[in-house]
N, CA, C and O atoms as a DFTB+ gen file, in Angstrom:
636 C
 N C O
     1  1     128.307      77.187     135.246
     2  2     127.019      76.960     134.637
     3  2     126.333      78.293     134.340
     4  3     125.810      78.514     133.248
     5  1     126.351      79.171     135.336
     6  2     125.680      80.462     135.197
     7  2     126.293      81.283     134.066
     8  3     125.571      81.854     133.249
     9  1     127.609      81.342     134.018
    10  2     128.266      82.169     133.012
    11  2     128.070      81.608     131.608
    12  3     127.954      82.369     130.648
    13  1     128.033      80.283     131.482
    14  2     127.821      79.675     130.163
    15  2     126.445      80.053     129.631
    16  3     126.311      80.461     128.478
    17  1     125.433      79.917     130.463
    18  2     124.063      80.257     130.054
    19  2     123.948      81.744     129.721
    20  3     123.313      82.128     128.738
    21  1     124.577      82.574     130.561
    22  2     124.513      84.010     130.306
    23  2     125.232      84.368     129.014
    24  3     124.767      85.223     128.260
    25  1     126.371      83.716     128.752
    26  2     127.098      83.979     127.507
    27  2     126.275      83.561     126.293
    28  3     126.206      84.278     125.295
    29  1     125.650      82.382     126.396
    30  2     124.823      81.913     125.284
    31  2     123.634      82.841     125.060
    32  3     123.292      83.159     123.922
    33  1     123.023      83.261     126.129
    34  2     121.886      84.182     126.040
    35  2     122.332      85.512     125.422
    36  3     121.650      86.064     124.558
    37  1     123.467      86.012     125.869
    38  2     123.991      87.265     125.326
    39  2     124.355      87.120     123.857
    40  3     124.108      88.027     123.063
    41  1     124.942      85.981     123.491
    42  2     125.315      85.755     122.092
    43  2     124.085      85.724     121.195
    44  3     124.074      86.340     120.129
    45  1     123.050      85.009     121.625
    46  2     121.821      84.951     120.829
    47  2     121.141      86.316     120.764
    48  3     120.639      86.724     119.716
    49  1     121.133      87.012     121.890
    50  2     120.557      88.355     121.906
    51  2     121.320      89.295     120.993
    52  3     120.725      90.103     120.280
    53  1     122.637      89.185     121.019
    54  2     123.468      90.010     120.144
    55  2     123.247      89.694     118.679
    56  3     123.210      90.596     117.842
    57  1     123.101      88.417     118.368
    58  2     122.838      88.009     116.987
    59  2     121.507      88.586     116.511
    60  3     121.410      89.119     115.406
    61  1     120.500      88.475     117.345
    62  2     119.188      89.020     116.986
    63  2     119.279      90.523     116.757
    64  3     118.734      91.040     115.781
    65  1     119.968      91.227     117.654
    66  2     120.110      92.673     117.507
    67  2     120.867      93.028     116.233
    68  3     120.567      94.037     115.594
    69  1     121.849      92.204     115.857
    70  2     122.591      92.438     114.618
    71  2     121.674      92.308     113.411
    72  3     121.709      93.136     112.500
    73  1     120.855      91.262     113.410
    74  2     119.927      91.054     112.291
    75  2     118.931      92.210     112.203
    76  3     118.689      92.739     111.118
    77  1     118.359      92.598     113.330
    78  2     117.405      93.715     113.340
    79  2     118.108      95.007     112.918
    80  3     117.546      95.803     112.165
    81  1     119.320      95.212     113.395
    82  2     120.084      96.401     112.999
    83  2     120.354      96.435     111.506
    84  3     120.265      97.487     110.873
    85  1     120.685      95.272     110.945
    86  2     120.895      95.196     109.499
    87  2     119.607      95.508     108.739
    88  3     119.624      96.199     107.721
    89  1     118.493      94.987     109.250
    90  2     117.204      95.281     108.600
    91  2     116.917      96.778     108.631
    92  3     116.542      97.371     107.619
    93  1     117.098      97.379     109.802
    94  2     116.815      98.804     109.928
    95  2     117.816      99.636     109.131
    96  3     117.470     100.693     108.602
    97  1     119.043      99.164     109.046
    98  2     120.061      99.877     108.283
    99  2     119.855      99.798     106.785
   100  3     120.377     100.625     106.038
   101  1     119.094      98.803     106.340
   102  2     118.874      98.660     104.899
   103  2     117.706      99.510     104.401
   104  3     117.518      99.633     103.190
   105  1     116.919     100.097     105.300
   106  2     115.778     100.911     104.865
   107  2     116.185     102.045     103.923
   108  3     115.551     102.220     102.883
   109  1     117.225     102.823     104.253
   110  2     117.595     103.909     103.335
   111  2     117.982     103.403     101.941
   112  3     117.704     104.063     100.939
   113  1     118.617     102.246     101.880
   114  2     119.011     101.690     100.582
   115  2     117.771     101.333      99.772
   116  3     117.686     101.630      98.581
   117  1     116.804     100.687     100.440
   118  2     115.567     100.316      99.740
   119  2     114.775     101.562      99.355
   120  3     114.208     101.619      98.263
   121  1     114.730     102.548     100.228
   122  2     114.027     103.794      99.901
   123  2     114.667     104.477      98.695
   124  3     113.968     104.988      97.819
   125  1     116.002     104.483      98.654
   126  2     116.717     105.067      97.522
   127  2     116.410     104.293      96.241
   128  3     116.183     104.890      95.188
   129  1     116.404     102.969      96.333
   130  2     116.095     102.137      95.164
   131  2     114.692     102.441      94.643
   132  3     114.491     102.598      93.439
   133  1     113.729     102.521      95.551
   134  2     112.349     102.807      95.151
   135  2     112.252     104.199      94.534
   136  3     111.545     104.398      93.547
   137  1     112.957     105.149      95.114
   138  2     112.950     106.512      94.585
   139  2     113.515     106.559      93.166
   140  3     112.936     107.177      92.273
   141  1     114.651     105.896      92.977
   142  2     115.275     105.885      91.646
   143  2     114.419     105.118      90.636
   144  3     114.337     105.501      89.470
   145  1     113.790     104.045      91.083
   146  2     112.906     103.281      90.198
   147  2     111.699     104.123      89.798
   148  3     111.245     104.052      88.656
   149  1     111.181     104.911      90.722
   150  2     110.050     105.791      90.406
   151  2     110.454     106.855      89.391
   152  3     109.697     107.174      88.474
   153  1     111.655     107.397      89.566
   154  2     112.143     108.386      88.601
   155  2     112.314     107.752      87.225
   156  3     111.963     108.355      86.210
   157  1     112.851     106.537      87.192
   158  2     113.011     105.838      85.914
   159  2     111.654     105.603      85.263
   160  3     111.500     105.813      84.060
   161  1     110.677     105.173      86.043
   162  2     109.341     104.918      85.503
   163  2     108.734     106.209      84.964
   164  3     108.077     106.204      83.922
   165  1     108.950     107.297      85.663
   166  2     108.453     108.591      85.202
   167  2     109.107     108.977      83.875
   168  3     108.439     109.460      82.960
   169  1     110.411     108.760      83.784
   170  2     111.119     109.066      82.540
   171  2     110.665     108.152      81.400
   172  3     110.566     108.584      80.252
   173  1     110.393     106.894      81.724
   174  2     109.891     105.976      80.694
   175  2     108.537     106.454      80.165
   176  3     108.288     106.410      78.960
   177  1     107.673     106.906      81.058
   178  2     106.372     107.446      80.616
   179  2     106.572     108.658      79.718
   180  3     105.904     108.794      78.693
   181  1     107.492     109.538      80.105
   182  2     107.777     110.720      79.283
   183  2     108.325     110.309      77.924
   184  3     107.981     110.896      76.899
   185  1     109.177     109.299      77.930
   186  2     109.745     108.805      76.678
   187  2     108.653     108.230      75.785
   188  3     108.657     108.455      74.575
   189  1     107.728     107.497      76.371
   190  2     106.623     106.920      75.595
   191  2     105.793     108.034      74.959
   192  3     105.408     107.934      73.794
   193  1     105.520     109.083      75.712
   194  2     104.749     110.209      75.179
   195  2     105.510     110.874      74.034
   196  3     104.922     111.192      73.000
   197  1     106.817     111.084      74.214
   198  2     107.628     111.711      73.171
   199  2     107.712     110.826      71.927
   200  3     107.625     111.320      70.803
   201  1     107.880     109.524      72.130
   202  2     107.948     108.597      70.994
   203  2     106.619     108.583      70.249
   204  3     106.601     108.568      69.018
   205  1     105.517     108.588      70.976
   206  2     104.195     108.592      70.335
   207  2     104.006     109.857      69.498
   208  3     103.509     109.790      68.374
   209  1     104.401     111.003      70.043
   210  2     104.287     112.261      69.296
   211  2     105.182     112.234      68.056
   212  3     104.773     112.659      66.975
   213  1     106.398     111.731      68.223
   214  2     107.310     111.631      67.078
   215  2     106.735     110.719      66.001
   216  3     106.767     111.052      64.817
   217  1     106.209     109.568      66.414
   218  2     105.673     108.622      65.432
   219  2     104.419     109.168      64.749
   220  3     104.175     108.864      63.581
   221  1     103.623     109.966      65.455
   222  2     102.472     110.613      64.819
   223  2     102.940     111.566      63.718
   224  3     102.398     111.571      62.613
   225  1     103.954     112.371      64.039
   226  2     104.504     113.294      63.043
   227  2     105.150     112.524      61.889
   228  3     105.008     112.902      60.726
   229  1     105.850     111.460      62.215
   230  2     106.504     110.631      61.196
   231  2     105.457     110.001      60.275
   232  3     105.666     109.901      59.066
   233  1     104.329     109.577      60.855
   234  2     103.253     108.982      60.057
   235  2     102.656     110.017      59.107
   236  3     102.281     109.685      57.983
   237  1     102.568     111.267      59.552
   238  2     102.073     112.332      58.670
   239  2     102.999     112.524      57.480
   240  3     102.541     112.720      56.354
   241  1     104.308     112.467      57.731
   242  2     105.278     112.568      56.634
   243  2     105.111     111.380      55.690
   244  3     105.127     111.549      54.471
   245  1     104.952     110.189      56.244
   246  2     104.775     108.989      55.419
   247  2     103.488     109.082      54.602
   248  3     103.471     108.710      53.429
   249  1     102.410     109.577      55.215
   250  2     101.142     109.737      54.491
   251  2     101.277     110.760      53.371
   252  3     100.748     110.570      52.275
   253  1     101.981     111.829      53.652
   254  2     102.217     112.846      52.633
   255  2     102.958     112.249      51.447
   256  3     102.604     112.501      50.296
   257  1     103.985     111.459      51.731
   258  2     104.762     110.835      50.652
   259  2     103.929     109.789      49.914
   260  3     104.048     109.659      48.696
   261  1     103.107     109.060      50.614
   262  2     102.282     108.022      49.987
   263  2     101.224     108.649      49.077
   264  3     100.924     108.098      48.018
   265  1     100.664     109.771      49.463
   266  2      99.592     110.406      48.700
   267  2     100.105     111.292      47.570
   268  3      99.305     111.852      46.820
   269  1     101.387     111.427      47.438
   270  2     101.932     112.257      46.362
   271  2     102.044     111.441      45.080
   272  3     101.855     110.224      45.086
   273  1     102.348     112.115      44.001
   274  2     102.487     111.438      42.717
   275  2     103.951     111.145      42.467
   276  3     104.833     111.857      42.947
   277  1     104.194     110.113      41.727
   278  2     105.552     109.802      41.323
   279  2     106.164     108.708      42.174
   280  3     105.468     107.888      42.773
   281  1     107.488     108.721      42.210
   282  2     108.248     107.672      42.876
   283  2     108.224     107.756      44.391
   284  3     108.669     106.827      45.065
   285  1     107.713     108.848      44.938
   286  2     107.704     108.977      46.395
   287  2     106.663     108.091      47.052
   288  3     106.681     107.914      48.270
   289  1     105.740     107.522      46.250
   290  2     104.745     106.613      46.836
   291  2     105.428     105.407      47.470
   292  3     105.053     104.975      48.560
   293  1     106.424     104.869      46.788
   294  2     107.157     103.722      47.344
   295  2     107.878     104.112      48.633
   296  3     107.919     103.353      49.602
   297  1     108.435     105.298      48.613
   298  2     109.109     105.785      49.824
   299  2     108.083     105.948      50.945
   300  3     108.351     105.582      52.090
   301  1     106.928     106.487      50.625
   302  2     105.866     106.669      51.614
   303  2     105.410     105.345      52.195
   304  3     105.177     105.248      53.400
   305  1     105.277     104.312      51.350
   306  2     104.884     102.983      51.835
   307  2     105.947     102.419      52.773
   308  3     105.629     101.834      53.809
   309  1     107.208     102.601      52.397
   310  2     108.305     102.105      53.241
   311  2     108.322     102.839      54.587
   312  3     108.539     102.229      55.633
   313  1     108.091     104.143      54.546
   314  2     108.057     104.926      55.789
   315  2     106.879     104.498      56.670
   316  3     107.010     104.449      57.893
   317  1     105.739     104.191      56.061
   318  2     104.577     103.732      56.823
   319  2     104.879     102.404      57.505
   320  3     104.553     102.214      58.676
   321  1     105.507     101.479      56.766
   322  2     105.874     100.187      57.373
   323  2     106.848     100.395      58.538
   324  3     106.720      99.771      59.592
   325  1     107.808     101.271      58.329
   326  2     108.780     101.550      59.389
   327  2     108.076     102.162      60.609
   328  3     108.389     101.818      61.749
   329  1     107.144     103.049      60.365
   330  2     106.394     103.676      61.458
   331  2     105.592     102.629      62.223
   332  3     105.539     102.672      63.452
   333  1     104.971     101.697      61.520
   334  2     104.189     100.646      62.177
   335  2     105.084      99.766      63.059
   336  3     104.695      99.385      64.163
   337  1     106.264      99.455      62.570
   338  2     107.194      98.641      63.376
   339  2     107.605      99.390      64.645
   340  3     107.720      98.804      65.721
   341  1     107.818     100.674      64.495
   342  2     108.216     101.460      65.659
   343  2     107.058     101.663      66.640
   344  3     107.283     101.864      67.833
   345  1     105.845     101.613      66.149
   346  2     104.681     101.677      67.048
   347  2     104.663     100.459      67.971
   348  3     104.264     100.563      69.131
   349  1     105.094      99.312      67.460
   350  2     105.146      98.124      68.328
   351  2     106.196      98.313      69.418
   352  3     106.017      97.844      70.542
   353  1     107.286      98.996      69.092
   354  2     108.304      99.293      70.109
   355  2     107.715     100.235      71.163
   356  3     107.943     100.065      72.360
   357  1     106.962     101.219      70.703
   358  2     106.300     102.145      71.635
   359  2     105.355     101.384      72.568
   360  3     105.317     101.647      73.770
   361  1     104.606     100.454      72.016
   362  2     103.669      99.660      72.817
   363  2     104.414      98.833      73.857
   364  3     104.006      98.768      75.017
   365  1     105.501      98.207      73.440
   366  2     106.296      97.395      74.378
   367  2     106.872      98.274      75.488
   368  3     106.878      97.879      76.654
   369  1     107.350      99.451      75.131
   370  2     107.905     100.367      76.129
   371  2     106.816     100.815      77.111
   372  3     107.069     100.917      78.312
   373  1     105.615     101.081      76.609
   374  2     104.496     101.462      77.471
   375  2     104.150     100.315      78.420
   376  3     103.926     100.533      79.611
   377  1     104.108      99.092      77.886
   378  2     103.810      97.923      78.722
   379  2     104.880      97.737      79.792
   380  3     104.568      97.473      80.953
   381  1     106.146      97.875      79.391
   382  2     107.238      97.738      80.357
   383  2     107.108      98.776      81.466
   384  3     107.295      98.459      82.641
   385  1     106.792      99.997      81.100
   386  2     106.642     101.068      82.079
   387  2     105.539     100.746      83.084
   388  3     105.707     100.962      84.284
   389  1     104.424     100.234      82.598
   390  2     103.308      99.906      83.492
   391  2     103.640      98.701      84.381
   392  3     103.327      98.706      85.572
   393  1     104.265      97.684      83.812
   394  2     104.639      96.502      84.599
   395  2     105.679      96.878      85.651
   396  3     105.635      96.390      86.780
   397  1     106.605      97.740      85.277
   398  2     107.633      98.211      86.199
   399  2     106.987      98.864      87.420
   400  3     107.413      98.647      88.554
   401  1     105.961      99.660      87.171
   402  2     105.251     100.328      88.263
   403  2     104.407      99.338      89.065
   404  3     104.478      99.301      90.293
   405  1     103.614      98.543      88.362
   406  2     102.651      97.658      89.034
   407  2     103.292      96.460      89.728
   408  3     102.796      96.002      90.757
   409  1     104.386      95.953      89.175
   410  2     104.962      94.706      89.703
   411  2     106.255      94.899      90.486
   412  3     106.743      93.953      91.105
   413  1     106.815      96.095      90.472
   414  2     108.047      96.310      91.238
   415  2     107.896      97.462      92.231
   416  3     108.038      97.272      93.439
   417  1     107.614      98.639      91.723
   418  2     107.638      99.827      92.576
   419  2     106.529      99.798      93.630
   420  3     106.801      99.924      94.824
   421  1     105.282      99.633      93.188
   422  2     104.162      99.644      94.144
   423  2     104.252      98.522      95.180
   424  3     104.069      98.790      96.368
   425  1     104.531      97.262      94.777
   426  2     104.652      96.219      95.805
   427  2     105.796      96.478      96.793
   428  3     105.662      96.203      97.985
   429  1     106.910      97.004      96.298
   430  2     108.029      97.296      97.208
   431  2     107.657      98.390      98.205
   432  3     107.996      98.300      99.385
   433  1     106.966      99.414      97.735
   434  2     106.557     100.483      98.651
   435  2     105.624      99.946      99.730
   436  3     105.747     100.310     100.900
   437  1     104.699      99.086      99.340
   438  2     103.789      98.501     100.320
   439  2     104.549      97.610     101.300
   440  3     104.276      97.639     102.500
   441  1     105.491      96.826     100.803
   442  2     106.268      95.924     101.655
   443  2     107.147      96.692     102.623
   444  3     107.328      96.268     103.765
   445  1     107.695      97.820     102.184
   446  2     108.583      98.598     103.054
   447  2     107.865      99.008     104.337
   448  3     108.433      98.909     105.424
   449  1     106.646      99.458     104.218
   450  2     105.893      99.858     105.408
   451  2     105.673      98.660     106.329
   452  3     105.811      98.766     107.547
   453  1     105.333      97.532     105.735
   454  2     105.115      96.331     106.552
   455  2     106.416      95.869     107.197
   456  3     106.427      95.483     108.366
   457  1     107.525      95.908     106.433
   458  2     108.827      95.502     106.987
   459  2     109.178      96.364     108.194
   460  3     109.655      95.854     109.207
   461  1     108.947      97.654     108.088
   462  2     109.270      98.555     109.198
   463  2     108.433      98.216     110.431
   464  3     108.953      98.154     111.545
   465  1     107.130      97.996     110.223
   466  2     106.261      97.652     111.350
   467  2     106.686      96.334     111.985
   468  3     106.773      96.231     113.208
   469  1     106.951      95.331     111.158
   470  2     107.325      94.011     111.673
   471  2     108.655      94.083     112.420
   472  3     108.794      93.491     113.491
   473  1     109.625      94.795     111.871
   474  2     110.932      94.906     112.528
   475  2     110.804      95.596     113.881
   476  3     111.420      95.163     114.855
   477  1     110.023      96.649     113.952
   478  2     109.831      97.338     115.237
   479  2     109.124      96.445     116.243
   480  3     109.484      96.422     117.420
   481  1     108.123      95.713     115.782
   482  2     107.409      94.793     116.677
   483  2     108.339      93.693     117.167
   484  3     108.361      93.370     118.355
   485  1     109.108      93.117     116.241
   486  2     110.057      92.067     116.628
   487  2     111.066      92.586     117.645
   488  3     111.392      91.904     118.616
   489  1     111.553      93.790     117.413
   490  2     112.542      94.374     118.314
   491  2     111.953      94.572     119.717
   492  3     112.598      94.247     120.714
   493  1     110.749      95.096     119.790
   494  2     110.111      95.307     121.099
   495  2     109.849      93.976     121.800
   496  3     110.145      93.818     122.985
   497  1     109.291      93.022     121.055
   498  2     108.998      91.710     121.648
   499  2     110.271      91.023     122.119
   500  3     110.301      90.406     123.184
   501  1     111.321      91.137     121.313
   502  2     112.586      90.501     121.681
   503  2     113.156      91.125     122.946
   504  3     113.652      90.418     123.823
   505  1     113.084      92.447     123.039
   506  2     113.617      93.120     124.231
   507  2     112.895      92.634     125.487
   508  3     113.528      92.375     126.511
   509  1     111.572      92.511     125.405
   510  2     110.808      92.023     126.559
   511  2     111.195      90.589     126.905
   512  3     111.470      90.271     128.062
   513  1     111.212      89.733     125.893
   514  2     111.519      88.320     126.139
   515  2     112.959      88.131     126.598
   516  3     113.240      87.264     127.425
   517  1     113.867      88.934     126.069
   518  2     115.272      88.843     126.452
   519  2     115.444      89.206     127.928
   520  3     116.139      88.504     128.662
   521  1     114.819      90.291     128.359
   522  2     114.895      90.682     129.773
   523  2     114.298      89.602     130.661
   524  3     114.851      89.262     131.707
   525  1     113.173      89.075     130.233
   526  2     112.506      88.030     131.010
   527  2     113.391      86.785     131.115
   528  3     113.507      86.198     132.191
   529  1     114.010      86.383     130.016
   530  2     114.871      85.197     130.020
   531  2     116.100      85.420     130.898
   532  3     116.505      84.524     131.637
   533  1     116.691      86.605     130.821
   534  2     117.864      86.898     131.660
   535  2     117.496      86.870     133.139
   536  3     118.247      86.338     133.957
   537  1     116.364      87.429     133.478
   538  2     115.918      87.398     134.872
   539  2     115.690      85.964     135.330
   540  3     116.037      85.595     136.452
   541  1     115.105      85.163     134.452
   542  2     114.856      83.754     134.788
   543  2     116.175      83.011     134.992
   544  3     116.311      82.219     135.925
   545  1     117.143      83.271     134.116
   546  2     118.457      82.624     134.248
   547  2     119.120      83.047     135.554
   548  3     119.662      82.208     136.273
   549  1     119.082      84.339     135.867
   550  2     119.686      84.823     137.110
   551  2     119.005      84.210     138.328
   552  3     119.667      83.815     139.288
   553  1     117.685      84.136     138.279
   554  2     116.942      83.562     139.404
   555  2     117.312      82.097     139.593
   556  3     117.582      81.655     140.710
   557  1     117.321      81.357     138.508
   558  2     117.645      79.931     138.624
   559  2     119.097      79.721     139.040
   560  3     119.407      78.787     139.779
   561  1     119.981      80.589     138.567
   562  2     121.383      80.482     138.971
   563  2     121.536      80.748     140.463
   564  3     122.255      80.031     141.160
   565  1     120.859      81.776     140.941
   566  2     120.963      82.069     142.380
   567  2     120.314      80.956     143.200
   568  3     120.815      80.600     144.267
   569  1     119.198      80.401     142.708
   570  2     118.573      79.264     143.401
   571  2     119.521      78.069     143.440
   572  3     119.623      77.378     144.453
   573  1     120.208      77.835     142.332
   574  2     121.157      76.723     142.265
   575  2     122.298      76.937     143.252
   576  3     122.706      76.002     143.941
   577  1     122.816      78.167     143.323
   578  2     123.895      78.462     144.266
   579  2     123.433      78.271     145.711
   580  3     124.179      77.744     146.536
   581  1     122.216      78.693     146.016
   582  2     121.684      78.512     147.372
   583  2     121.576      77.033     147.713
   584  3     121.932      76.604     148.811
   585  1     121.077      76.264     146.754
   586  2     120.946      74.821     146.995
   587  2     122.315      74.161     147.159
   588  3     122.479      73.257     147.978
   589  1     123.294      74.614     146.378
   590  2     124.645      74.061     146.509
   591  2     125.226      74.395     147.882
   592  3     125.871      73.551     148.504
   593  1     125.001      75.616     148.354
   594  2     125.496      76.007     149.679
   595  2     124.822      75.185     150.771
   596  3     125.476      74.758     151.723
   597  1     123.522      74.963     150.636
   598  2     122.808      74.136     151.614
   599  2     123.329      72.713     151.596
   600  3     123.474      72.075     152.639
   601  1     123.609      72.224     150.396
   602  2     124.118      70.857     150.284
   603  2     125.495      70.754     150.937
   604  3     125.795      69.756     151.593
   605  1     126.332      71.774     150.764
   606  2     127.656      71.762     151.386
   607  2     127.538      71.830     152.910
   608  3     128.265      71.140     153.625
   609  1     126.624      72.661     153.398
   610  2     126.417      72.751     154.842
   611  2     125.912      71.427     155.388
   612  3     126.317      70.992     156.465
   613  1     125.031      70.796     154.641
   614  2     124.501      69.498     155.064
   615  2     125.589      68.451     155.092
   616  3     125.595      67.602     155.983
   617  1     126.509      68.483     154.148
   618  2     127.619      67.527     154.123
   619  2     128.570      67.783     155.285
   620  3     129.090      66.836     155.876
   621  1     128.803      69.041     155.619
   622  2     129.701      69.369     156.724
   623  2     129.109      68.913     158.057
   624  3     129.848      68.468     158.934
   625  1     127.812      69.014     158.222
   626  2     127.176      68.572     159.466
   627  2     127.253      67.059     159.605
   628  3     127.416      66.530     160.705
   629  1     127.133      66.366     158.466
   630  2     127.178      64.899     158.504
   631  2     128.581      64.395     158.854
   632  3     128.720      63.291     159.381
   633  1     129.561      65.141     158.585
   634  2     130.926      64.692     158.840
   635  2     131.296      64.867     160.250
   636  3     132.417      64.538     160.639
């Protein structure tokens, strides 16, 4: 009886420690992911700035062609339309960059700190409760053995 309970207690304790160990072992992976996501977001912002500057210069070329005389007016109009379409791409890229930061990177960074605190608290609480449960099992096992010995002595006296 004693060994079965101790084995079950040890198995559950080991399982808990495995889960906590996996959680703690995954922190570097999540930190790396957040770091790489931040770098990507930074590059996206830089790309948006570069695209905006390019489209401003491109619009100047289109305006120059539109304001000239001759057949280049049609070319200038076409370039202006193309520039406007690309401005919508710039806007979408800017929106994606902001959503990427606001809805992925920042929430993950906040969660990481909470995950670390919760995992440490769980680990400490589990260690205390595990020791307490093992002591209780040992105490009850020894009490059971004492009672069994008394019962055997009582049976021997009756015989």
